[in-house]
N, C-alpha and C positions, 0 to 999 in steps of 0.2 A: 602442473598446478600444485602449489603447496597450500595445504589446509591448516589453519590454526586450530589445534585441539588441546584444550586445557594447558595452555602456556607454551606449547611447542608447535613448530611448523613441521608437518609431515607430508609425505607424498600422498596424493589422492587415494592410492590403493591401500595405504596404511592408516587412513583416517577412519578408524573403527570405533564403534560405540557398543557398550554392553547390551545384550538382549534383555537385561534386567533394568535398563534405564527407563525411568517412568515416562520420559518423553516418548520412547518407542512403545511402551506398554499402554499408556493412557493418553498420550498427547498432552502431557503435563509439562508445559514450558511456554516460553515467550520468544518473540523474534522481532527483528527490524530488517527491512530491506532498504538499502541506500544506493545512491548512484554517485560515482566519481567522475568528475570532469577535469581533464588536464592534471590528473594525479591528486586531486583534492576532493574530499567527500563534501557533498552539498547538503546544507542544513543539518550537519552532524549534531550540533547541540540540541536541536529540536527532536531528532530521533532518539538521542540518549535520554532526554527528559521523559519521552513517552515510554522508553524501555524501563526506566525507574518506576514510573507510575504503574506499568503492567506488573512488574516484579512485586511491588508493594501490595497490589490488589489481589495477588494470589499467594501472598506470604512466602515469596521466594527470596532468599537472601542472596544478593549478588556477590559472587566470589571475588570480584574486583571492583575498585572504585570506578566511577564513570570516566575519570581521567585516564586510568589504566586501560579501560575498555577502548577508549578513543585511540590511545597509543597502539593497541593491538590491531585495531582496524586500519590505521594508517600504515603500520608495518606490513600488513597483509598486501597492501598495494605495492609497497617497495620490494618485498621479496619475490613477488610475482611479476615485477616490472610492468605494472599496469598504469595507464593514463585514463582512458575512458573505460569504466568498469562497473559491473554489477557486484554489489557486496551484500551478503546476507549474514547477519549475526543471529545465532541461535543459542539460547540458554535453556536447558531442560532441568528438571528437578534432580536428575542424576540417578545412578544405579541404587537399587534398594530391594527389599523383599517384594514378592508378588502380593498385591493388595493396595488399596487406595491410600493408606496412611503415609503421608509424605515424611513423617518423622524417621522412617526407616532409610531415607536417602541421606547419606553422609555429606555429600557435596554435589553441587550442580555441575553439569557438563557444559562447557563453553566451546562452541564451534563457530569459526568464521570462514566462509567460502567467498573468495574474490576471483572473478573471472572476467575476461574481456566482454565489454558491452557492444553488441551489434545492434545498431539503431533499427527501429521499425521501418518497414518499406515506406518510401516517400509517398507512394500512392495512397497509403492510409490517411496521411495528413492532407493530401490534395483532394481526395474523393470522399473521405469519411468512411466509417465502418457501420456494419449492421449489428444491432443488439436485439436481444429477445427478453421480454418480460416473462420470467419463469414462475412456476407454481410453488416451488420450494420457498417458504417464508423465512425471513430473517429471524434468528433466535430472539425470543422475547427478552427484553432487558432485565426482567426479574429472574430469568433463568440463567442468563450469562451476560455479565456486564460488557456491553459493546466497546467500552473504552480500553478493554484489555486486548492487546495484540497477541493472541495466544496461538499455539501451534496445533490446537485441536480444530481442524479446518473442515470437518465432515459436512457441516451445514453448507459451506461454500462449494465444496466438491460436488455435492448432489445438484446444486444449482448450475454448476459448470457443465455437468453431464447433460442436463436439460438443454442448455444453450447450444452445446455441440450437436445434439440431436436435431435442434432447430436450424442448424447451419449458421449460427450467429457467432460473432467474435467474442461477445461478452454477454453474460446473463445479468439482468437487472432484477433484484429481489424486492418484494414488497414486505412491509412489516405486518404485525398481527392485526392492524386496523385496515389493511389494504392500501396504505400510503406507500409511495415510492421510498425505498430505503437507500440501497447502494448496490453496486455491482459485486461480483464475486471477488474482484481484486481492485475495485475502483470506487471513487465517489462520482456522483452524477450531478450535472448542472444543466440548466436550460435558460434560454433568453426569450423573453416575450415583451414586445414593445420597448426595447432598450433597457429592460430590468433583468438583472441576473438573479435567478432563483436556484436554490439548492436545499435539499432536506435538512431540517434542523437536527441538532444533536438529540432532542427528545424523541425523534423518529426511531431511534435505536440503532445508530450507525457508529462506526469507528470514526473518530475525529482525525481524518487524514492530515499528515504533515503538508502534503502538496495541496490538499483542499484549503487549508488555512492560508497557505502562501498565495494561492490564486485569489482568495477573498481579499487579502491585503492589497494585491495588485489592482483588483477591480476598484477598490475604494480610492486608491491613489489616482486612478484614471477617471474618477468621478462617475463611475458606472453604479447606478443604484443597486443595492444588494438586498435580497430578501431571503432569510433563512426561515423556512416555513414548511408546512405539510404540503406535499405535492401528490396529486392523483395521477394514475396512468393516463387519463384523458388529457391532462395538462401537458404531458410530454408529447402526445400526438399533435397537440395544437401549438407547440412551441415554434418560434421562428428559427431557433438554433438549439443545438444540444451538444454536449461534450462530456467526456469522462476524464478523470485525472487519477494518476498515481505516480509514484516516484520515478519509475522507468519510462512510462509513456508520456509523462509531462501532461500536456493537454491534447487529448485525442478527439477529433470531431466525430459526431454521430450523425449520419444522414438518413438512416432507416431504422425503424423500430418495429419488430415483428413484420419485416418486409414492407412496412408502410413508410412512405417518404416523409421526412421531417423538413419543414420549411421549404426551401427551394430545391432540396435534394443535393445540395453541395455545402461544404463548410461556409459558415457565414462570417461577416465582417467583425463581429465582436469576438468570436472564437479566434480568428486570425490575429486580432489586436492583442488579446490576452496571451496567446502563445508567443507572439513576437516579443512582447514585454517580458514574459517569463524568461525567455532565453537571454535577453539583455540583462536581466537581474542576476542570472547565473554568472555571467562574466563579470558583473560589478562585484558580486560577492567573492568571486575567486581572486580578483585584484586586491580586495581588502585583506583576504587571508594571506596573500603573498607579501603584503607590505609590512 
């Protein structure tokens, strides 16, 4: 594996970052996770737009233009000879003095890790997964803007530890009001009487790139969509439930806290949306190639 580090590709063992980097010391940085299909990054412009938003929100000057970052991401696929890949872009504040003042950091650190993507077990999509509603609450939006995709992930890690202890694949976090917010690495959706529901942005969630793509697909398929506040009891009463993110795409949820959702198997709306999602991927790839 060759890792992109500040303009150079180096072997994994040589991809070293200073212990004085504020990303290491304080989690001061931003990132994006992308998936490549057939050697092309899916929804790249959307991910780069969110990266720019995150950088602006924390007053982090990007050391490269979005165009140059895109070129580096694509070059990471080429040098590693990857077709289907997981790609993570990480930009930290960079090395500086110990202390919170970001002014001491002369230049950001840019890291791109690209590795082969191994799909989730087919049984997950055929049978669904178990999730757990955890006690760790999502950060209050007035404490940390949820639209920032930042590298300080302790809130999510604590929730993940809870979900693992509960024997669940994913942990679902509630917000300060007790409304359903999001998973530790995912957005959540439910179907009730043919209507697609998902927590709205005001709930205090990250506006997922995949989340938005799924909403657009649903509207094209004439599935009514409601972005609204959702209570845990609404999830338990759902006909179908699924979670989304860049790598898993659309993952059906069939049990919550070991309680069966709907009929206990992935439902027709979930299957339709995932089938359409994958068709859209291939359509987008064809457009990129032309």
